[in-house]
C-alpha positions as CSV (number, residue, x, y, z in Angstrom):
1,X,5.6,86.0,138.9
2,X,7.0,88.9,136.8
3,X,4.5,91.1,135.0
4,X,5.8,91.3,131.5
5,X,2.8,93.4,130.4
6,X,4.4,96.2,132.5
7,X,8.1,95.3,132.3
8,X,8.4,95.0,128.6
9,X,6.1,97.7,127.3
10,X,7.4,100.7,125.5
11,X,5.7,103.7,127.2
12,X,4.5,106.5,124.9
13,X,7.0,109.2,124.2
14,X,9.9,106.9,125.3
15,X,13.2,107.4,123.4
16,X,14.3,103.9,122.5
17,X,17.9,102.8,122.1
18,X,18.0,99.0,121.6
19,X,21.5,98.7,123.0
20,X,20.0,99.3,126.4
21,X,17.8,96.2,126.1
22,X,19.3,92.8,126.7
23,X,18.1,90.3,124.1
24,X,19.3,87.4,126.3
25,X,17.1,88.4,129.3
26,X,15.1,85.4,130.6
27,X,13.6,86.4,133.8
28,X,13.6,84.0,136.8
29,X,13.6,80.9,134.7
30,X,16.9,79.2,133.6
31,X,15.5,76.8,131.0
32,X,12.5,75.9,128.8
33,X,11.7,73.0,131.2
34,X,11.4,75.4,134.1
35,X,9.2,77.9,132.2
36,X,7.0,75.3,130.4
37,X,4.3,75.0,133.1
38,X,3.8,78.7,133.2
39,X,3.7,78.8,129.4
40,X,1.0,76.1,129.3
41,X,-1.0,78.0,131.9
42,X,-1.1,81.1,129.7
43,X,-2.0,79.1,126.6
44,X,-4.9,77.5,128.4
45,X,-6.1,81.0,129.6
46,X,-5.8,82.2,126.0
47,X,-8.0,79.4,124.8
48,X,-10.7,80.2,127.4
49,X,-10.6,83.9,126.7
50,X,-10.7,83.5,122.9
51,X,-13.8,81.4,123.2
52,X,-15.3,84.1,125.4
53,X,-14.3,86.8,122.9
54,X,-16.0,84.8,120.1
55,X,-19.2,84.3,122.1
56,X,-19.4,88.0,123.3
57,X,-18.7,89.3,119.8
58,X,-17.8,92.8,121.0
59,X,-14.0,92.8,121.0
60,X,-11.2,91.9,118.6
61,X,-7.5,91.4,119.0
62,X,-4.7,92.3,116.6
63,X,-1.2,90.9,117.3
64,X,1.6,92.5,115.3
65,X,5.0,90.7,115.0
66,X,8.1,92.4,113.8
67,X,11.8,91.6,114.0
68,X,15.0,91.1,112.1
69,X,15.5,87.9,110.0
70,X,15.4,84.7,112.2
71,X,14.0,86.6,115.2
72,X,11.3,84.0,115.5
73,X,8.1,85.4,114.0
74,X,7.0,82.1,112.5
75,X,7.7,80.4,115.8
76,X,5.5,82.9,117.7
77,X,2.6,82.3,115.2
78,X,2.8,78.6,115.8
79,X,3.0,79.1,119.6
80,X,0.1,81.6,119.7
81,X,-2.1,79.5,117.4
82,X,-1.8,76.5,119.8
83,X,-3.8,78.7,122.2
84,X,-6.4,79.8,119.7
85,X,-9.3,78.1,117.9
86,X,-8.4,78.4,114.2
87,X,-12.1,79.2,113.4
88,X,-11.6,82.6,115.2
89,X,-8.0,83.3,114.5
90,X,-6.1,84.1,111.3
91,X,-2.4,84.7,110.6
92,X,-1.5,87.1,107.7
93,X,2.0,87.3,106.3
94,X,2.7,90.6,104.5
95,X,5.3,90.0,101.9
96,X,6.5,92.3,99.1
97,X,3.6,94.4,97.8
98,X,2.1,93.5,94.5
99,X,1.8,95.9,91.5
100,X,-1.9,96.5,92.6
101,X,-0.8,97.2,96.1
102,X,1.7,99.8,94.9
103,X,-1.1,101.6,92.9
104,X,-2.7,102.4,96.3
105,X,-1.7,104.0,99.6
106,X,0.5,101.7,101.7
107,X,-2.3,100.8,104.2
108,X,-4.7,99.7,101.4
109,X,-3.6,96.1,101.5
110,X,-3.6,96.0,105.3
111,X,-7.1,97.2,106.2
112,X,-9.0,94.1,104.8
113,X,-7.1,91.9,107.2
114,X,-8.0,93.8,110.4
115,X,-9.9,91.4,112.7
116,X,-13.7,91.7,113.0
117,X,-15.5,91.6,116.3
118,X,-15.0,88.3,118.1
119,X,-11.8,87.4,116.2
120,X,-8.1,87.5,116.5
121,X,-5.6,88.4,113.7
122,X,-1.8,87.9,113.8
123,X,0.2,90.0,111.4
124,X,3.5,88.2,110.6
125,X,5.3,91.3,109.4
126,X,2.9,94.2,108.8
127,X,2.3,97.7,107.7
128,X,5.5,98.5,109.6
129,X,7.5,97.1,106.6
130,X,6.8,100.4,104.9
131,X,8.8,102.3,107.5
132,X,11.5,99.6,107.8
133,X,12.4,97.9,104.5
134,X,11.1,100.9,102.5
135,X,13.4,103.2,104.5
136,X,16.5,101.0,104.7
137,X,16.5,100.2,101.0
138,X,15.3,103.7,99.9
139,X,12.2,102.3,98.2
140,X,10.5,105.7,98.7
141,X,12.0,109.1,99.6
142,X,12.4,110.1,103.2
143,X,9.7,112.8,102.7
144,X,7.3,109.9,102.1
145,X,8.2,107.3,104.7
146,X,8.8,110.0,107.4
147,X,5.1,110.9,107.2
148,X,4.0,107.3,107.6
149,X,4.5,107.1,111.4
150,X,1.6,109.6,112.0
151,X,-0.5,107.8,109.3
152,X,0.1,104.5,111.1
153,X,-0.8,106.0,114.4
154,X,-4.1,107.4,112.9
155,X,-4.9,104.0,111.3
156,X,-4.4,102.1,114.5
157,X,-6.4,104.6,116.5
158,X,-9.2,104.2,114.0
159,X,-9.5,100.5,114.3
160,X,-9.0,100.7,118.1
161,X,-11.8,103.2,118.6
162,X,-14.2,102.3,115.8
163,X,-14.0,98.5,116.0
164,X,-13.0,98.0,119.6
165,X,-9.8,96.3,118.5
166,X,-7.0,95.8,121.1
167,X,-3.6,96.1,119.4
168,X,-0.5,94.3,120.8
169,X,2.8,94.9,118.9
170,X,5.8,92.7,119.6
171,X,9.3,93.5,118.5
172,X,11.3,90.3,118.7
173,X,14.8,91.4,119.9
174,X,17.7,89.1,119.1
175,X,21.4,89.8,119.0
176,X,23.5,89.7,115.8
177,X,25.4,86.7,117.1
178,X,22.1,84.9,117.8
179,X,20.9,85.6,114.3
180,X,24.1,84.0,112.8
181,X,23.7,81.0,115.1
182,X,20.2,80.5,113.8
183,X,21.3,80.8,110.2
184,X,23.8,78.0,110.9
185,X,21.0,75.8,112.3
186,X,19.1,76.3,109.1
187,X,22.1,75.1,107.1
188,X,22.6,72.0,109.3
189,X,18.9,71.0,109.6
190,X,17.3,69.7,106.4
191,X,13.9,70.5,108.0
192,X,14.8,74.2,108.1
193,X,16.8,74.5,104.9
194,X,13.7,75.6,103.0
195,X,13.8,78.9,105.1
196,X,17.3,79.9,103.7
197,X,17.1,82.9,101.4
198,X,19.7,84.5,99.1
199,X,18.9,87.8,101.0
200,X,19.7,86.5,104.5
201,X,23.3,87.6,104.5
202,X,22.8,90.6,102.2
203,X,20.2,92.0,104.6
204,X,22.6,91.3,107.5
205,X,24.9,93.9,106.1
206,X,22.1,96.5,106.9
207,X,21.9,95.4,110.5
208,X,22.7,98.9,111.9
209,X,20.3,100.6,109.5
210,X,17.5,98.3,110.5
211,X,18.3,98.8,114.2
212,X,18.0,102.6,113.7
213,X,14.8,102.1,111.8
214,X,13.3,99.9,114.5
215,X,14.3,102.4,117.2
216,X,12.4,105.1,115.4
217,X,9.3,102.8,115.0
218,X,9.4,102.0,118.7
219,X,9.8,105.6,119.7
220,X,7.2,107.1,117.4
221,X,4.4,104.5,117.2
222,X,4.0,103.1,120.7
223,X,0.8,104.8,121.9
224,X,-1.9,104.4,124.5
225,X,-4.1,102.5,122.1
226,X,-1.4,100.5,120.4
227,X,1.7,99.8,122.5
228,X,4.9,98.1,121.5
229,X,6.6,95.5,123.6
230,X,10.3,94.8,123.3
231,X,10.6,91.0,123.7
232,X,14.0,89.5,124.5
233,X,14.1,86.7,122.0
234,X,17.6,85.0,122.2
235,X,15.8,82.3,124.3
236,X,12.8,81.1,122.3
237,X,11.1,79.8,125.4
238,X,11.3,83.1,127.1
239,X,9.9,84.8,124.0
240,X,7.0,82.4,124.1
241,X,6.5,82.9,127.9
242,X,6.5,86.6,127.8
243,X,4.2,87.0,124.8
244,X,1.7,84.4,126.0
245,X,1.5,86.1,129.4
246,X,1.0,89.5,127.8
247,X,-1.7,88.3,125.5
248,X,-3.5,86.4,128.3
249,X,-3.4,89.3,130.7
250,X,-4.5,91.8,128.1
251,X,-7.5,89.6,127.2
252,X,-8.4,89.3,130.9
253,X,-8.4,93.1,131.2
254,X,-11.1,93.3,128.4
255,X,-13.6,92.2,131.1
256,X,-15.6,90.1,128.5
257,X,-18.9,88.5,129.5
258,X,-20.9,85.7,127.9
259,X,-24.0,87.1,126.2
260,X,-27.3,86.3,127.8
261,X,-29.3,83.5,126.2
262,X,-31.6,84.5,123.4
263,X,-34.2,81.8,124.1
264,X,-36.5,81.0,127.0
265,X,-34.4,78.6,129.0
266,X,-37.4,77.4,131.0
267,X,-39.2,76.4,127.8
268,X,-36.0,74.7,126.5
269,X,-35.6,72.8,129.7
270,X,-39.2,71.6,129.4
271,X,-38.6,70.4,125.9
272,X,-35.4,68.7,127.0
273,X,-37.1,66.8,129.8
274,X,-40.0,65.9,127.5
275,X,-37.6,64.5,124.9
276,X,-35.6,62.7,127.5
277,X,-38.8,61.1,129.0
278,X,-39.7,59.8,125.5
279,X,-36.3,58.3,125.1
280,X,-36.5,56.5,128.5
281,X,-40.0,55.2,127.6
282,X,-38.9,53.7,124.3
283,X,-38.2,56.6,122.0
284,X,-40.4,58.9,120.0
285,X,-42.3,57.7,116.9
């Protein structure tokens, strides 16, 4: 079994050029049917480990999803959530900042959504929009957005060290042709037409600018405490396979333990047997 935790990680100080990464890569599997048993195994492991994380209440997990339009961020959220108990997992979608957001620093709106101990948060788009969209569309001067890489690294180190948060960041890598094919599916499928936006094709004109911006993000903000993974995503099933494996293995490495009982188990057992005995003899009055 391939170890995608090692294979797809962006090592710190790497110089990333996305043309060197094949978005159509799919490992040893040739189809969704072939990969599905492995995917289900990872989902089951995620369920078990999230329950353990909630019980232990010492760790938290932040999953960041970024990618070009139609890369599959919503699909990953649905996939990951099938392996998580909703009571301990939240998905946050960062859209255009509000007027109030713009009156503060760019991380102000992000910090309240960082997961607390025992919980998981999924950022569908994230604080990285402020070095992607803000850069490509000149929403702020270069002297502003260029400083944000270090500010993001400091922010992520803060939550990793102060709150024991493990951070996994996934860039969903699709080809330009695959994006267009997915746009066509949206046009042809009434169940997907609600996703169509006026900006889809306008943003597509900035493809090269976005690729350059993503390359800088991957190069400058993949750190020991918050690594990026480049996920080949032309095949949705491989995207789900690799991400679920990375999440499951990362959670295993947390070495979480169930907390010890806070009650006297011998006394609780005595009370149980006493109650069970009364039930067998006709119930308590």
